[in-house]
C-alpha positions, 0 to 999 in steps of 0.5 A: 410912893417914894423912889428911895429904894430905887435910888438905893439900887442906883447908889449900889451899882454906881459904888460897884462900878466905881470899885471895880474900875470899869469891867471890860466885859459887860457880862462880868459886870452884870454878874457882879451886880447880881452877886451883890443883890443875891447876897445882900441879907448875908453881908450883914450876918443874917441868913436868908435861908431857913433852918 
C-alpha cells in the first residue's frame, strides 16, 4: 500500500492553511477544507453528477 493519497490530502490542507493566513474560527477552517474536497472533481471541469 502507498501513502501517497494521504500525503496529497495533507499537502492540500497545508496549502489551504497557508493561503488563508489562518482562520480565527476553527469551524470556518474545517468547512473550507470540506468544501475543497467536495468540489475537487468540479475544479478541473469534470461534472461529478450524472446527467
